[in-house]
VOBA-1610 file (N, C-alpha, C; in pm, whole numbers, padded with zeros to 5 digits, always signed):
BEGIN
Met+05742-04784-00900Met+05605-04827-00915Met+05561-04787-01056Gly+05491-04877-01123Gly+05444-04851-01258Gly+05323-04760-01260Lys+05285-04722-01379Lys+05172-04631-01398Lys+05042-04688-01339Gly+05019-04818-01352Gly+04898-04881-01299Gly+04889-04868-01148Gly+05003-04881-01078Gly+05005-04867-00933Gly+04967-04728-00887Arg+05016-04627-00960Arg+04980-04488-00926Arg+04831-04466-00940Asn+04772-04514-01049Asn+04629-04496-01072Asn+04546-04567-00966Arg+04587-04688-00929Arg+04514-04763-00827Arg+04518-04689-00694Arg+04637-04638-00657Arg+04650-04562-00532Arg+04565-04437-00536Lys+04563-04367-00648Lys+04484-04244-00660Lys+04335-04275-00646Arg+04288-04383-00709Arg+04146-04420-00698Arg+04112-04454-00554Thr+04200-04523-00484Thr+04177-04559-00345Thr+04169-04434-00259Glu+04260-04339-00279Glu+04258-04214-00203Glu+04130-04137-00230Gln+04086-04132-00355Gln+03964-04060-00389Gln+03843-04126-00326Ser+03833-04259-00333Ser+03717-04327-00277Ser+03712-04310-00126Thr+03828-04307-00060Thr+03831-04284+00084Thr+03782-04143+00115Ala+03824-04045+00038Ala+03781-03907+00061Ala+03632-03891+00038Leu+03576-03963-00056Leu+03434-03953-00085Leu+03348-04028+00017Ala+03406-04116+00095Ala+03329-04200+00186Ala+03267-04120+00300Lys+03328-04008+00340Lys+03277-03932+00454Lys+03153-03852+00416Tyr+03060-03843+00510Tyr+02941-03761+00490Tyr+02977-03617+00528Asp+02954-03525+00437Asp+02989-03385+00458Asp+02862-03301+00463Gln+02813-03276+00585Gln+02689-03201+00600Gln+02702-03054+00564Val+02822-03003+00551Val+02839-02862+00513Val+02879-02846+00368Gly+02886-02955+00294Gly+02933-02950+00156Gly+02824-02923+00052Phe+02703-02894+00095Phe+02594-02868+00001Phe+02591-02720-00036Pro+02555-02689-00160Pro+02549-02547-00201Pro+02448-02469-00117Glu+02494-02361-00059Glu+02409-02283+00032Glu+02280-02236-00035Glu+02287-02205-00164Glu+02167-02156-00234Glu+02060-02263-00251Leu+02094-02390-00226Leu+01996-02499-00235Leu+01943-02543-00099Leu+01985-02473+00008Leu+01946-02513+00142Leu+01842-02419+00201Phe+01746-02477+00269Phe+01652-02402+00352Phe+01689-02433+00496Arg+01721-02330+00573Arg+01764-02348+00712Arg+01659-02292+00807Asp+01645-02359+00922Asp+01555-02308+01024Asp+01602-02357+01160Lys+01562-02284+01264Lys+01590-02321+01402Lys+01464-02293+01481Ile+01419-02392+01557Ile+01296-02382+01635Ile+01330-02403+01782Val+01272-02319+01867Val+01292-02328+02011Val+01154-02324+02075Gly+01126-02419+02164Gly+00997-02419+02231Gly+01002-02493+02362Gln+00913-02453+02453Gln+00902-02519+02582Gln+00830-02652+02562Leu+00878-02756+02628Leu+00821-02890+02612Leu+00704-02917+02705Gly+00703-02860+02820Gly+00596-02889+02916Gly+00619-02813+03045Ser+00549-02856+03148Ser+00560-02793+03279Ser+00697-02819+03339Pro+00739-02731+03429Pro+00868-02752+03496Pro+00873-02886+03569Ile+00990-02945+03570Ile+01015-03070+03643Ile+01125-03039+03744Asp+01092-03052+03871Asp+01188-03027+03978Asp+01247-02885+03967Gly+01164-02790+03923Gly+01208-02651+03910Gly+01275-02617+03778Trp+01297-02715+03692Trp+01363-02693+03563Trp+01259-02692+03452Val+01266-02592+03365Val+01175-02581+03251Val+01239-02653+03132Pro+01173-02757+03080Pro+01230-02831+02967Pro+01207-02756+02836Gln+01308-02759+02752Gln+01302-02684+02627Gln+01358-02771+02514Leu+01290-02768+02400Leu+01337-02837+02281Leu+01392-02733+02184Ile+01512-02759+02135Ile+01575-02672+02036Ile+01620-02763+01923Tyr+01577-02731+01803Tyr+01628-02809+01691Tyr+01652-02719+01572Arg+01757-02755+01500Arg+01792-02680+01380Arg+01815-02779+01268Tyr+01788-02732+01148Tyr+01807-02820+01034Tyr+01835-02741+00908Ala+01892-02810+00811Ala+01911-02757+00677Ala+01854-02861+00582Ala+01756-02818+00502Ala+01691-02908+00406Ala+01737-02873+00265Leu+01775-02976+00192Leu+01818-02960+00054Leu+01695-02951-00035Thr+01683-02842-00108Thr+01569-02825-00197Thr+01613-02858-00339Pro+01528-02902-00427Pro+01383-02916-00408Pro+01340-03049-00347Glu+01434-03138-00314Glu+01398-03269-00260Glu+01343-03262-00118Trp+01377-03159-00043Trp+01341-03141+00097Trp+01395-03253+00184Leu+01518-03293+00154Leu+01588-03388+00240Leu+01663-03309+00346Val+01648-03347+00470Val+01720-03281+00579Val+01861-03338+00581Val+01959-03255+00542Val+02096-03302+00525Val+02190-03261+00637Asp+02145-03172+00725Asp+02224-03130+00840Asp+02126-03098+00952Trp+02153-03146+01073Trp+02059-03122+01182Trp+02120-03148+01318Ala+02053-03093+01419Ala+02083-03119+01559Ala+01954-03100+01638Ile+01931-03188+01733Ile+01813-03182+01819Ile+01864-03177+01962Met+01822-03075+02037Met+01869-03058+02173Met+01752-03050+02271Val+01768-03116+02384Val+01679-03097+02497Val+01763-03027+02603Asp+01719-02909+02641Asp+01785-02831+02746Asp+01684-02806+02857Val+01732-02761+02970Val+01646-02714+03078Val+01701-02581+03127Tyr+01612-02502+03183Tyr+01657-02377+03243Tyr+01567-02345+03362Arg+01619-02261+03448Arg+01539-02208+03559Arg+01586-02067+03588Val+01496-01989+03641Val+01528-01852+03676Val+01553-01850+03827Glu+01672-01807+03863Glu+01713-01803+04003Glu+01644-01685+04074Ala+01651-01685+04206Ala+01588-01580+04287Ala+01640-01441+04251Asn+01765-01432+04209Asn+01824-01303+04174Asn+01790-01261+04030Gly+01709-01343+03961Gly+01668-01310+03825Gly+01758-01368+03716Glu+01871-01426+03756Glu+01960-01487+03656Glu+01902-01619+03607Glu+01928-01647+03480Glu+01883-01773+03422Glu+01997-01873+03422Thr+01969-01992+03471Thr+02064-02103+03466Thr+02015-02199+03359Arg+02101-02231+03263Arg+02065-02320+03153Arg+02160-02439+03153Arg+02103-02559+03130Arg+02184-02681+03128Arg+02144-02770+03010Arg+02238-02846+02963Arg+02214-02943+02855Arg+02162-03073+02915Val+02064-03132+02850Val+02013-03263+02890Val+02058-03367+02788Glu+02038-03337+02660Glu+02073-03430+02554Glu+02085-03356+02422Arg+02177-03402+02338Arg+02190-03349+02202Arg+02211-03466+02107Ile+02131-03469+02003Ile+02145-03570+01899Ile+02185-03493+01774Asp+02294-03533+01710Asp+02339-03457+01594Asp+02418-03544+01499Ile+02461-03481+01391Ile+02543-03551+01293Ile+02671-03471+01273Cys+02779-03538+01280Cys+02910-03485+01243Cys+03006-03603+01248His+03123-03586+01191His+03223-03694+01188His+03167-03822+01125Ser+03077-03805+01025Ser+03015-03918+00954Ser+02941-04012+01048Glu+02873-03954+01147Glu+02796-04033+01244Glu+02668-03960+01281Val+02567-04039+01313Val+02452-03989+01389Val+02481-04035+01531His+02487-03942+01624His+02520-03980+01761His+02445-03893+01861Val+02443-03942+01984Val+02374-03873+02093Val+02475-03841+02202His+02461-03720+02257His+02540-03677+02372His+02442-03669+02490Val+02467-03746+02594Val+02380-03750+02711Val+02452-03683+02827Phe+02380-03596+02897Phe+02436-03523+03010Phe+02360-03559+03137Arg+02420-03528+03251Arg+02358-03549+03382Arg+02367-03418+03460Gln+02274-03399+03550Gln+02276-03278+03630Gln+02406-03267+03709Ser+02463-03379+03746Ser+02587-03379+03825Ser+02711-03350+03739Asp+02696-03344+03607Asp+02810-03316+03519Asp+02855-03171+03532Asp+02977-03145+03493Asp+03030-03009+03484Asp+02944-02931+03383Pro+02885-02818+03423Pro+02800-02741+03331Pro+02871-02694+03205Ser+03003-02687+03206Ser+03075-02643+03087Ser+03105-02758+02989Asp+03075-02881+03030Asp+03098-02997+02943Asp+02996-02993+02829Asp+03044-02987+02704Asp+02950-02986+02591Asp+02954-03116+02512Gln+03022-03219+02563Gln+03028-03348+02495Gln+02949-03458+02567Gly+02943-03454+02699Gly+02869-03555+02773Gly+02918-03695+02743Arg+02825-03788+02752Arg+02853-03928+02719Arg+02802-03952+02578Lys+02893-03975+02486Lys+02858-03986+02344Lys+02838-04132+02306Thr+02726-04157+02236Thr+02696-04290+02184Thr+02666-04277+02036Val+02735-04355+01955Val+02711-04354+01811Val+02586-04437+01782Leu+02492-04377+01708Leu+02371-04448+01669Leu+02388-04517+01535Thr+02454-04450+01440Thr+02481-04510+01310Thr+02589-04432+01239Ser+02662-04500+01154Ser+02761-04433+01069Ser+02693-04390+00940Ile+02739-04281+00882Ile+02685-04232+00756Ile+02800-04201+00662Ser+02772-04211+00534Ser+02873-04189+00430Ser+02819-04095+00325Ala+02907-04053+00236Ala+02866-03970+00123Ala+02753-04041+00049Gly+02651-03965+00012Gly+02537-04023-00058Gly+02426-04072+00033Asp+02444-04060+00165Asp+02344-04108+00261Asp+02242-04002+00301Glu+02212-03909+00213Glu+02120-03801+00247Glu+01983-03853+00291Val+01933-03958+00228Val+01803-04013+00265Val+01809-04072+00406Ile+01917-04140+00438Ile+01935-04197+00572Ile+01943-04086+00676Val+02015-03979+00645Val+02030-03866+00737Val+01894-03801+00761Ser+01817-03780+00654Ser+01686-03717+00666Ser+01591-03805+00747Arg+01592-03933+00720Arg+01506-04027+00794Arg+01545-04030+00942Ala+01675-04029+00971Ala+01721-04030+01110Ala+01674-03906+01183Tyr+01675-03792+01115Tyr+01625-03668+01176Tyr+01478-03684+01216Glu+01396-03732+01123Glu+01253-03749+01151Glu+01230-03848+01265Glu+01303-03959+01266Glu+01287-04060+01370Glu+01330-04006+01506Gln+01445-03941+01512Gln+01495-03890+01639Gln+01406-03780+01695Leu+01358-03691+01609Leu+01269-03585+01655Leu+01140-03644+01710Ala+01084-03745+01645Ala+00962-03811+01692Ala+00987-03877+01828Met+01101-03942+01845Met+01132-04008+01972Met+01149-03906+02085Val+01212-03794+02055Val+01228-03690+02158Val+01093-03636+02200Phe+01006-03609+02105Phe+00870-03563+02138Phe+00798-03666+02224Ala+00818-03794+02197Ala+00747-03899+02268Ala+00797-03919+02411Asp+00928-03904+02435Asp+00979-03937+02568Asp+01071-03832+02629Trp+01050-03706+02594Trp+01134-03600+02648Trp+01133-03598+02800Gln+01016-03628+02859Gln+01005-03623+03006Gln+01099-03726+03071Leu+01108-03845+03015Leu+01200-03946+03068Leu+01344-03900+03056Arg+01377-03832+02947Arg+01513-03783+02928Arg+01548-03677+03032Val+01454-03588+03062Val+01478-03484+03162Val+01488-03549+03301Glu+01401-03642+03330Glu+01406-03710+03461Glu+01538-03787+03479Arg+01587-03850+03372Arg+01717-03919+03377Arg+01828-03818+03407Trp+01821-03700+03346Trp+01920-03594+03370Trp+01917-03553+03518Ile+01798-03533+03571Ile+01783-03492+03711Ile+01838-03599+03806Asp+01804-03724+03778Asp+01846-03834+03866Asp+01994-03867+03850Gly+02054-03828+03735Gly+02190-03855+03694Gly+02288-03875+03801
//
C-alpha cells in the first residue's frame, strides 16, 4: 500500500475515534458537579416516590455534559428496613441518550431494565446533551406520577 493509502486509513481511524461522545473526557477542573435527591410527592400504593439526578456542567458555558435522572421508590417495612426499587433511569453513555424502564415485577437486582434509545450523540454534541438533560428533567417533573403508576402496574 502506498503512502496515500496509509494516510487515508489513519484519517478514517481518527474520525471514527472522534465520533463517540465522551462524557468523562472533560477536564475535571472545568466541571461543576452536583447530585440532588428529593421526594416527589405523597406515597403511591405504599411506595414513596423519589427523584435523584446528578449532573456535571462544563464551565464557563454551563453546558450539562454528563447526567443521569432517576425515579426511584422506597418504603419502610414493619421491621424498620427500607426497601428501595428503581422505576426509571434516563442517562447518557455509549454515545446515546437512553431510558431504562423497570417494573415492580422485575428482579430487584436488575439495573438495566428495558432500555430504549432516545437519540444518538457524537463528539461535539454538548449542546444537544445539555438540552436533552433539561427536556428530560422537565418531562419527569411533569409526569413522574404516571411513571410510578406504570411501575406498580408493570
